[in-house]
Residue frames as qw, qx, qy, qz and C-alpha x, y, z in Angstrom:
[[0.001, 0.886, 0.462, 0.025, 0.00, -0.03, -0.10],
 [0.347, 0.568, -0.003, 0.746, 1.25, 3.43, -0.93],
 [0.324, -0.495, -0.496, 0.636, 1.97, 5.79, 1.95],
 [0.135, 0.925, 0.355, -0.028, 0.91, 9.53, 2.00],
 [0.495, -0.364, 0.175, 0.770, 4.29, 11.03, 0.91],
 [0.309, 0.863, 0.134, -0.377, 3.70, 14.22, -0.99],
 [0.547, -0.166, 0.574, 0.587, 5.37, 13.91, -4.35],
 [0.310, 0.693, -0.057, -0.648, 4.97, 16.55, -7.26],
 [0.844, 0.399, 0.350, 0.078, 4.58, 15.06, -10.71],
 [0.471, 0.867, -0.118, 0.114, 6.87, 17.66, -12.14],
 [0.524, -0.731, 0.415, 0.133, 9.88, 16.78, -9.95],
 [0.805, -0.062, 0.457, 0.372, 11.54, 14.23, -12.28],
 [0.537, 0.712, 0.223, 0.393, 11.52, 16.66, -15.26],
 [0.158, -0.962, 0.150, -0.162, 12.88, 19.40, -12.91],
 [0.694, -0.556, 0.409, 0.205, 15.58, 17.18, -11.62],
 [0.783, 0.275, 0.392, 0.396, 16.68, 16.24, -15.12],
 [0.293, 0.893, 0.096, 0.328, 16.72, 19.90, -16.00],
 [0.413, -0.877, 0.244, 0.000, 18.79, 20.67, -12.98],
 [0.763, -0.257, 0.469, 0.363, 21.32, 17.94, -13.78],
 [0.629, 0.519, 0.381, 0.436, 21.44, 19.25, -17.35],
 [0.380, -0.186, -0.005, 0.906, 22.24, 22.71, -16.28],
 [0.036, -0.422, -0.469, -0.775, 19.06, 24.23, -17.65],
 [0.485, -0.752, -0.404, -0.186, 17.28, 24.80, -14.38],
 [0.217, 0.421, -0.440, 0.763, 18.76, 27.55, -11.90],
 [0.423, -0.477, -0.716, 0.285, 17.73, 26.78, -8.30],
 [0.216, -0.813, -0.145, -0.521, 15.77, 29.63, -6.59],
 [0.173, 0.328, -0.627, 0.686, 17.06, 30.99, -3.29],
 [0.399, -0.469, -0.788, 0.014, 15.12, 29.56, -0.37],
 [0.246, -0.665, 0.023, -0.705, 13.08, 31.81, 1.66],
 [0.097, 0.132, -0.806, 0.569, 13.52, 31.70, 5.40],
 [0.625, -0.388, -0.359, -0.574, 10.46, 30.23, 7.28],
 [0.071, -0.217, 0.797, -0.559, 9.44, 28.88, 10.49],
 [0.666, -0.272, -0.498, -0.483, 6.76, 26.38, 11.60],
 [0.254, -0.366, 0.636, -0.630, 5.56, 25.29, 15.08],
 [0.495, -0.210, -0.840, -0.075, 4.49, 21.83, 16.36],
 [0.353, -0.410, 0.248, -0.804, 1.93, 22.95, 18.95],
 [0.456, -0.098, -0.885, -0.002, 1.26, 20.48, 21.51],
 [0.483, -0.444, 0.269, -0.705, -1.12, 19.90, 24.43],
 [0.012, 0.120, -0.961, 0.250, -1.51, 17.04, 27.00],
 [0.726, -0.223, -0.356, -0.544, -4.39, 14.65, 27.14],
 [0.801, -0.482, 0.226, -0.273, -5.08, 12.03, 29.80],
 [0.936, -0.117, 0.277, 0.181, -2.68, 9.62, 28.26],
 [0.641, 0.093, 0.359, 0.672, -0.60, 11.30, 25.56],
 [0.020, 0.536, -0.042, -0.843, 0.19, 14.72, 23.98],
 [0.569, 0.622, 0.522, 0.132, -1.64, 15.70, 20.84],
 [0.297, -0.230, 0.241, 0.895, -0.26, 17.96, 18.17],
 [0.398, 0.711, 0.299, -0.497, -2.24, 20.66, 16.20],
 [0.357, -0.045, 0.683, 0.635, -2.18, 20.10, 12.39],
 [0.479, 0.586, 0.100, -0.645, -4.03, 21.86, 9.48],
 [0.633, 0.273, 0.653, 0.314, -4.77, 20.46, 6.10],
 [0.060, -0.390, 0.301, 0.868, -3.65, 22.74, 3.15],
 [0.630, 0.496, 0.261, -0.537, -6.32, 23.51, 0.71],
 [0.778, 0.187, 0.551, 0.239, -6.31, 21.33, -2.34],
 [0.430, 0.877, 0.174, 0.122, -6.13, 24.47, -4.46],
 [0.357, -0.839, 0.296, 0.283, -2.77, 25.41, -2.95],
 [0.646, 0.653, -0.395, -0.002, 0.08, 25.36, -5.63],
 [0.197, 0.497, -0.775, 0.336, 2.61, 24.13, -2.90],
 [0.116, -0.002, -0.935, 0.336, 1.59, 20.77, -1.16],
 [0.523, -0.143, -0.040, -0.839, -2.04, 21.18, -1.61],
 [0.869, -0.141, -0.358, -0.310, -4.04, 18.72, 0.36],
 [0.647, 0.108, -0.621, 0.428, -1.13, 17.88, 2.68],
 [0.585, -0.776, -0.234, -0.018, -1.28, 18.03, 6.47],
 [0.494, 0.414, -0.285, 0.710, 1.28, 20.35, 8.03],
 [0.408, -0.516, -0.500, 0.563, 1.82, 22.67, 11.03],
 [0.044, 0.979, 0.174, -0.095, 1.08, 26.37, 11.47],
 [0.549, -0.413, 0.275, 0.672, 3.89, 28.35, 9.78],
 [0.536, 0.802, 0.231, 0.128, 5.16, 30.39, 6.92],
 [0.598, 0.445, -0.065, 0.663, 7.85, 32.79, 5.69],
 [0.407, -0.444, -0.263, 0.754, 9.64, 35.39, 7.55],
 [0.186, 0.935, 0.279, 0.111, 8.13, 38.87, 7.08],
 [0.541, 0.462, -0.183, 0.679, 11.01, 41.41, 6.39],
 [0.263, -0.711, 0.168, -0.630, 9.75, 43.29, 9.52],
 [0.875, -0.402, -0.265, -0.040, 10.26, 40.35, 11.79],
 [0.689, 0.001, -0.292, 0.663, 13.76, 41.57, 12.64],
 [0.082, -0.789, -0.030, -0.608, 12.37, 44.98, 13.84],
 [0.444, 0.132, -0.616, 0.637, 14.20, 45.87, 17.03],
 [0.432, -0.390, 0.119, -0.804, 11.08, 47.33, 18.69],
 [0.799, -0.219, -0.521, -0.208, 10.24, 43.81, 19.84],
 [0.382, -0.627, 0.516, -0.441, 10.25, 43.23, 23.46],
 [0.742, 0.227, -0.628, -0.055, 11.83, 39.93, 24.22],
 [0.615, -0.532, 0.475, -0.335, 11.92, 37.32, 26.99],
 [0.992, 0.074, 0.097, -0.016, 13.66, 34.21, 27.32],
 [0.729, -0.155, 0.264, 0.612, 17.15, 33.21, 25.84],
 [0.001, 0.746, -0.115, -0.656, 18.84, 36.07, 24.35],
 [0.696, 0.675, -0.059, -0.238, 19.12, 36.80, 20.62],
 [0.098, 0.708, -0.697, -0.054, 22.75, 35.87, 20.92],
 [0.517, -0.129, 0.825, -0.187, 21.71, 32.38, 22.33],
 [0.731, 0.450, 0.430, -0.279, 19.19, 31.84, 19.62],
 [0.389, 0.790, -0.408, -0.241, 21.76, 32.88, 17.01],
 [0.078, -0.479, 0.874, 0.013, 24.01, 30.13, 18.15],
 [0.588, 0.082, 0.760, -0.262, 21.31, 27.60, 18.33],
 [0.712, 0.590, 0.317, -0.212, 19.83, 28.21, 14.95],
 [0.721, 0.044, 0.420, 0.549, 23.10, 28.72, 13.14],
 [0.235, 0.798, 0.306, 0.463, 22.42, 32.41, 12.08],
 [0.286, 0.218, -0.299, 0.884, 23.28, 35.84, 13.14],
 [0.032, 0.307, 0.671, -0.674, 21.25, 37.70, 15.82],
 [0.355, 0.259, -0.114, -0.891, 19.23, 39.64, 13.36],
 [0.535, 0.052, -0.701, -0.470, 18.14, 36.56, 11.50],
 [0.256, -0.134, -0.910, 0.297, 17.58, 34.63, 14.76],
 [0.242, 0.307, 0.445, -0.806, 15.09, 37.29, 15.97],
 [0.487, 0.258, -0.337, -0.763, 13.40, 37.22, 12.61],
 [0.478, 0.019, -0.846, -0.234, 13.02, 33.42, 12.62],
 [0.130, -0.242, -0.811, 0.517, 11.75, 33.26, 16.25],
 [0.288, 0.318, 0.198, -0.881, 9.46, 36.12, 15.69],
 [0.502, 0.142, -0.566, -0.639, 8.11, 34.43, 12.45],
 [0.334, -0.136, -0.929, 0.086, 7.36, 31.17, 14.50],
 [0.011, 0.379, 0.643, -0.665, 5.36, 33.23, 17.03],
 [0.348, 0.333, -0.103, -0.870, 3.66, 35.39, 14.53],
 [0.425, 0.109, -0.715, -0.544, 2.67, 32.59, 12.31],
 [0.193, -0.212, -0.929, 0.233, 1.27, 30.58, 15.10],
 [0.149, 0.420, 0.435, -0.783, -0.92, 33.54, 16.03],
 [0.355, 0.310, -0.371, -0.800, -1.95, 34.20, 12.42],
 [0.493, 0.097, -0.764, -0.405, -2.86, 30.59, 11.55],
 [0.493, -0.293, -0.815, 0.083, -3.98, 29.12, 14.89],
 [0.398, -0.759, -0.204, -0.473, -4.96, 32.09, 17.04],
 [0.814, -0.477, -0.219, 0.250, -2.36, 31.11, 19.60],
 [0.190, 0.890, -0.221, 0.349, -0.06, 33.83, 21.11],
 [0.827, -0.210, -0.313, 0.418, 3.15, 33.02, 22.73],
 [0.234, 0.452, -0.146, 0.848, 3.54, 36.30, 24.47],
 [0.450, -0.579, -0.623, 0.272, 2.69, 37.90, 27.77],
 [0.170, -0.967, -0.055, -0.184, 2.28, 41.26, 29.77],
 [0.330, -0.796, 0.507, -0.017, 5.65, 40.40, 31.45],
 [0.310, 0.539, -0.776, -0.110, 8.57, 38.11, 30.85],
 [0.011, -0.048, 0.974, -0.223, 7.04, 35.34, 33.14],
 [0.536, 0.367, 0.529, -0.546, 3.31, 35.60, 32.14],
 [0.130, 0.155, 0.782, 0.590, 1.38, 34.38, 29.05],
 [0.383, 0.021, -0.096, -0.919, -1.63, 36.10, 27.62],
 [0.498, 0.158, 0.776, -0.352, -5.09, 34.24, 28.25],
 [0.530, 0.567, 0.627, -0.064, -8.02, 34.09, 25.79],
 [0.109, -0.329, 0.374, 0.860, -7.29, 35.72, 22.46],
 [0.218, 0.372, 0.850, 0.301, -10.75, 34.99, 20.86],
 [0.099, 0.705, 0.387, -0.587, -12.40, 38.45, 21.35],
 [0.505, 0.796, 0.320, 0.092, -13.35, 40.63, 18.45],
 [0.000, 0.952, -0.287, -0.108, -10.60, 43.14, 19.12],
 [0.531, -0.443, 0.665, 0.282, -8.00, 40.38, 19.14],
 [0.674, 0.398, 0.599, 0.165, -9.40, 39.01, 15.88],
 [0.322, 0.945, 0.048, -0.044, -9.15, 42.53, 14.35],
 [0.197, -0.821, 0.508, 0.172, -5.53, 42.74, 15.30],
 [0.668, -0.104, 0.708, 0.203, -4.79, 39.16, 14.17],
 [0.638, 0.615, 0.449, 0.116, -6.33, 39.74, 10.82],
 [0.231, 0.967, -0.095, -0.043, -4.34, 42.89, 10.37],
 [0.377, -0.606, 0.661, 0.231, -1.04, 41.22, 11.18],
 [0.683, 0.126, 0.702, 0.159, -1.94, 38.41, 8.79],
 [0.535, 0.774, 0.322, 0.107, -2.75, 40.87, 6.04],
 [0.634, 0.041, 0.026, 0.772, 0.60, 42.69, 6.67],
 [0.085, -0.852, -0.264, -0.444, -1.36, 45.85, 7.58],
 [0.455, -0.817, 0.262, -0.238, 0.25, 45.77, 10.95],
 [0.471, 0.471, -0.716, 0.210, 3.62, 44.58, 11.73],
 [0.754, -0.371, -0.533, 0.098, 4.03, 41.97, 14.50],
 [0.436, -0.005, -0.396, 0.808, 6.28, 44.36, 16.37],
 [0.179, -0.268, -0.064, -0.945, 3.68, 47.07, 16.18],
 [0.693, -0.386, -0.478, -0.377, 1.05, 44.68, 17.34],
 [0.692, -0.249, -0.528, 0.424, 3.09, 43.62, 20.41],
 [0.251, 0.058, -0.243, 0.935, 3.87, 47.24, 21.17],
 [0.407, -0.369, -0.348, -0.759, 0.15, 48.17, 20.94],
 [0.809, -0.380, -0.409, -0.182, -0.79, 45.52, 23.30],
 [0.288, -0.767, 0.492, -0.293, 2.27, 46.06, 25.70],
 [0.984, -0.111, 0.082, -0.109, 3.32, 42.52, 25.14],
 [0.224, -0.701, 0.666, 0.118, 6.58, 40.67, 25.53],
 [0.775, 0.340, -0.488, -0.213, 7.58, 37.82, 23.01],
 [0.729, -0.493, 0.437, -0.186, 8.11, 34.78, 25.00],
 [0.618, 0.519, -0.568, -0.160, 10.90, 32.98, 23.18],
 [0.147, -0.354, 0.854, -0.353, 11.41, 30.70, 26.11],
 [0.726, 0.147, 0.464, -0.486, 8.24, 29.01, 25.17],
 [0.802, 0.517, -0.224, -0.199, 9.70, 27.58, 22.03],
 [0.606, -0.437, 0.613, 0.258, 12.29, 24.85, 21.40],
 [0.497, 0.591, -0.448, -0.452, 13.99, 24.49, 18.13],
 [0.844, -0.088, 0.503, -0.165, 13.59, 21.01, 16.86],
 [0.699, 0.125, 0.559, 0.429, 14.78, 20.62, 13.26],
 [0.153, 0.694, -0.223, -0.667, 15.73, 22.41, 10.06],
 [0.666, 0.254, 0.653, 0.255, 14.78, 21.28, 6.64],
 [0.105, 0.540, -0.274, -0.789, 15.40, 23.04, 3.20],
 [0.749, 0.511, 0.269, -0.325, 13.20, 22.54, 0.23],
 [0.755, 0.029, 0.451, 0.475, 15.08, 20.62, -2.52],
 [0.155, -0.401, 0.335, 0.838, 16.98, 22.62, -5.26],
 [0.052, 0.162, 0.777, 0.606, 14.64, 21.32, -7.99],
 [0.030, -0.649, -0.722, 0.238, 11.54, 22.68, -6.28],
 [0.191, 0.624, 0.273, 0.707, 10.09, 25.99, -7.73],
 [0.349, -0.802, -0.008, -0.485, 9.04, 27.19, -4.28],
 [0.686, 0.073, -0.578, 0.436, 11.79, 26.75, -1.78],
 [0.477, -0.798, 0.053, -0.364, 11.92, 27.48, 1.98],
 [0.438, 0.252, -0.698, 0.507, 14.71, 27.08, 4.57],
 [0.612, -0.566, -0.218, -0.508, 12.44, 26.19, 7.40],
 [0.085, 0.260, -0.790, 0.549, 13.18, 25.84, 11.22],
 [0.623, -0.416, -0.594, -0.293, 10.73, 23.60, 13.03],
 [0.132, -0.335, 0.559, -0.747, 9.91, 24.63, 16.74],
 [0.435, -0.410, -0.802, 0.011, 7.95, 22.74, 19.31],
 [0.132, -0.245, 0.347, -0.895, 5.76, 24.60, 21.90],
 [0.101, -0.357, -0.902, 0.220, 2.93, 23.85, 24.31],
 [0.194, -0.686, -0.462, -0.527, -0.61, 25.38, 24.11],
 [0.042, 0.204, -0.467, 0.859, -0.65, 28.11, 26.84],
 [0.089, -0.450, -0.844, 0.277, -3.35, 27.71, 29.42],
 [0.194, 0.646, 0.429, -0.601, -6.53, 29.46, 28.69],
 [0.282, 0.485, -0.417, -0.715, -5.83, 29.77, 24.92],
 [0.759, 0.316, 0.547, -0.158, -7.71, 27.90, 22.22],
 [0.252, -0.172, 0.662, 0.685, -6.79, 26.99, 18.68],
 [0.566, 0.593, 0.424, -0.385, -8.82, 27.71, 15.80],
 [0.613, 0.304, 0.500, 0.531, -8.58, 27.48, 11.93],
 [0.001, 0.868, 0.095, -0.488, -7.53, 31.09, 11.34],
 [0.348, -0.326, 0.605, 0.638, -5.58, 30.28, 8.16],
 [0.589, 0.549, -0.051, -0.591, -6.76, 31.18, 4.64],
 [0.298, 0.478, -0.795, -0.226, -4.51, 28.29, 3.42],
 [0.038, -0.083, 0.972, -0.217, -6.31, 25.51, 5.34],
 [0.549, -0.225, -0.418, -0.688, -9.53, 23.86, 5.01],
 [0.847, -0.363, -0.367, -0.129, -9.30, 21.66, 8.23],
 [0.073, 0.601, -0.652, 0.456, -7.51, 21.58, 11.56],
 [0.865, -0.264, -0.415, -0.100, -7.16, 18.66, 14.00],
 [0.335, -0.650, 0.621, -0.282, -5.59, 17.87, 17.33],
 [0.939, 0.143, -0.271, -0.159, -4.15, 14.42, 16.77],
 [0.715, -0.552, 0.397, 0.164, -1.68, 12.08, 18.53],
 [0.152, 0.694, -0.602, -0.366, 1.60, 12.06, 16.60],
 [0.279, -0.141, 0.943, 0.118, 1.50, 8.24, 16.42],
 [0.519, 0.547, 0.622, -0.212, -2.06, 8.27, 15.01],
 [0.415, 0.814, -0.094, -0.395, -1.14, 10.85, 12.44],
 [0.063, -0.549, 0.787, 0.275, 1.94, 8.79, 11.53],
 [0.435, 0.149, 0.886, -0.069, -0.25, 5.70, 11.15],
 [0.463, 0.729, 0.338, -0.375, -2.52, 7.67, 8.90],
 [0.184, 0.769, -0.500, -0.354, 0.37, 8.56, 6.72],
 [0.283, -0.332, 0.895, 0.090, 1.51, 5.03, 6.63],
 [0.450, 0.396, 0.797, -0.074, -1.83, 3.79, 5.42],
 [0.224, 0.222, 0.560, 0.766, -1.94, 6.37, 2.77],
 [0.090, -0.753, -0.651, -0.023, -4.86, 8.27, 4.42],
 [0.136, -0.940, -0.068, 0.305, -2.96, 11.41, 5.27],
 [0.702, 0.547, 0.025, 0.456, -0.68, 13.18, 2.93],
 [0.396, -0.879, 0.080, 0.252, 2.37, 14.90, 4.32],
 [0.467, 0.786, -0.376, 0.150, 5.70, 16.20, 3.23],
 [0.773, 0.097, -0.528, 0.339, 8.83, 14.36, 4.37],
 [0.147, 0.302, -0.514, 0.790, 9.69, 16.86, 7.22],
 [0.602, -0.351, 0.088, -0.712, 6.23, 16.73, 8.63],
 [0.948, -0.123, -0.256, -0.141, 6.13, 12.99, 8.93],
 [0.616, 0.309, -0.500, 0.524, 9.77, 12.86, 10.09],
 [0.070, -0.347, 0.439, -0.826, 9.06, 15.25, 12.99],
 [0.761, -0.296, -0.040, -0.576, 5.87, 13.44, 13.93],
 [0.887, -0.040, -0.450, 0.095, 7.65, 10.21, 14.36],
 [0.388, 0.192, -0.541, 0.721, 10.19, 11.79, 16.76],
 [0.385, -0.365, 0.147, -0.834, 7.22, 13.61, 18.60],
 [0.846, -0.205, -0.353, -0.343, 5.64, 10.16, 19.18],
 [0.605, 0.150, -0.639, 0.452, 8.55, 9.24, 21.41],
 [0.080, 0.214, -0.416, 0.880, 7.37, 11.66, 24.18],
 [0.262, -0.490, -0.828, 0.076, 4.62, 11.12, 26.74],
 [0.151, -0.807, -0.388, 0.418, 4.14, 14.86, 27.47],
 [0.366, 0.884, 0.041, 0.288, 4.47, 18.38, 25.88],
 [0.333, -0.877, 0.346, 0.001, 6.96, 19.34, 28.65],
 [0.803, -0.263, 0.477, 0.242, 9.01, 16.23, 27.83],
 [0.659, 0.584, 0.294, 0.373, 9.20, 17.14, 24.06],
 [0.071, 0.965, -0.094, 0.236, 10.14, 20.82, 24.97],
 [0.624, -0.686, 0.364, 0.080, 12.82, 19.44, 27.39],
 [0.800, 0.045, 0.464, 0.378, 14.37, 17.26, 24.67],
 [0.468, 0.868, 0.156, 0.057, 14.36, 20.22, 22.17],
 [0.090, -0.906, 0.391, 0.134, 17.94, 21.77, 23.04],
 [0.522, -0.396, 0.716, 0.241, 19.62, 18.47, 22.28],
 [0.737, 0.531, 0.417, -0.016, 17.97, 18.08, 18.84],
 [0.511, -0.137, 0.461, 0.713, 20.36, 18.22, 15.82],
 [0.354, 0.805, 0.230, -0.417, 19.61, 21.19, 13.65],
 [0.248, -0.289, 0.666, 0.641, 21.88, 20.28, 10.73],
 [0.561, 0.423, -0.097, -0.705, 19.80, 21.25, 7.59],
 [0.584, 0.151, 0.791, 0.105, 18.24, 18.35, 5.85],
 [0.354, 0.598, -0.314, -0.647, 18.37, 18.86, 2.01],
 [0.884, 0.240, 0.384, -0.117, 17.12, 16.34, -0.43],
 [0.171, -0.540, 0.654, 0.500, 19.50, 14.78, -3.01],
 [0.806, 0.470, 0.227, -0.280, 18.80, 13.67, -6.53],
 [0.194, -0.474, 0.728, 0.456, 20.93, 11.75, -9.01],
 [0.781, 0.404, -0.219, -0.423, 20.37, 10.18, -12.46],
 [0.409, -0.284, 0.866, 0.046, 21.08, 6.39, -12.82],
 [0.226, 0.186, 0.856, 0.427, 20.39, 5.13, -16.32],
 [0.172, -0.328, -0.331, -0.867, 17.95, 8.06, -16.80],
 [0.506, -0.606, -0.611, -0.050, 16.08, 6.90, -13.74],
 [0.045, -0.702, 0.265, -0.660, 15.88, 9.46, -10.94],
 [0.644, -0.281, -0.628, 0.335, 16.97, 8.47, -7.41],
 [0.174, -0.717, 0.002, -0.675, 15.66, 10.74, -4.81],
 [0.667, -0.308, -0.596, 0.325, 16.77, 10.71, -1.27],
 [0.262, -0.860, 0.132, -0.416, 16.89, 12.75, 2.08],
 [0.455, 0.316, -0.719, 0.420, 20.14, 12.10, 3.91],
 [0.059, -0.127, 0.743, -0.654, 19.36, 10.43, 7.28],
 [0.574, 0.210, 0.436, -0.661, 15.82, 9.56, 6.36],
 [0.102, -0.174, 0.909, 0.366, 15.87, 6.37, 4.24],
 [0.344, 0.437, 0.807, -0.199, 12.13, 5.92, 4.24],
 [0.323, 0.801, 0.098, -0.494, 11.66, 8.79, 1.79],
 [0.163, -0.399, 0.683, 0.589, 14.05, 7.44, -0.86],
 [0.736, 0.529, 0.325, -0.270, 12.23, 6.99, -4.33],
 [0.358, -0.155, 0.688, 0.612, 13.37, 5.62, -7.55],
 [0.501, 0.627, 0.256, -0.539, 11.52, 7.23, -10.52],
 [0.633, 0.116, 0.618, 0.451, 11.92, 5.31, -13.77],
 [0.087, -0.102, 0.421, 0.897, 12.31, 7.25, -17.07],
 [0.526, -0.180, -0.388, -0.735, 8.65, 6.27, -17.60],
 [0.596, -0.275, -0.754, -0.005, 6.49, 5.27, -14.78],
 [0.488, -0.813, -0.085, -0.306, 5.41, 5.85, -11.32],
 [0.024, 0.663, -0.630, 0.405, 7.80, 6.39, -8.50],
 [0.861, -0.228, -0.451, -0.055, 8.75, 3.55, -6.25]]
């Protein structure tokens, strides 16, 4: 039975064009995504959304809230709590300006797409319910880029809680993909008093699901996912609480994962280093195996 691995039909032709030197890779855009967890009686569950089938990139696939860095995400107006920007720069393998932008993008996108805000009135508090009309107006303005996230935090008198995030993994979209992202994956726990909702214009469904159940759905071909999504789900399934996953994050390897492709007798061999389950052989004519 085929699993739910997302695989664009145009990839073999693009891979061959890249090998022939007729395709120039686009520069990946920096991005962040957050695996939002909450505990249940027996196991943590993770918040996932299903991308609309009409989406040009990974339509119909299950993913986490996330998106690209806004050029204003490195705005120095942002009030900051938790590890310093220098600490985050070292952890993420970037400079301090980029570190703030990536962490800020993770917090902002979680608010934009799930309505969950990792910020508080002080460095040791977290905001409560954010479902009121005034909050929704601000969230919509941030999502529409009418209001920068720094301006939103300043208006509300809020401090970004970087200590509520744990950096988990980093994946870079393959060179032969037309839409490329350099994405940092973070883990976070749902703050007490807050609720998720489908606030994304890119998703037609959201679910809270046990990581193991989501992985089983992928293995059965019932849930479609991109390789980084299922890879991170398999690791999350090892933990029995959100706190345990967060505690494990600092030891996670953030070496970027980038797919490799080679031609062998005109067949395409596609692989992700360290993740053998995603290896595919695509014959010159026929379906991938």
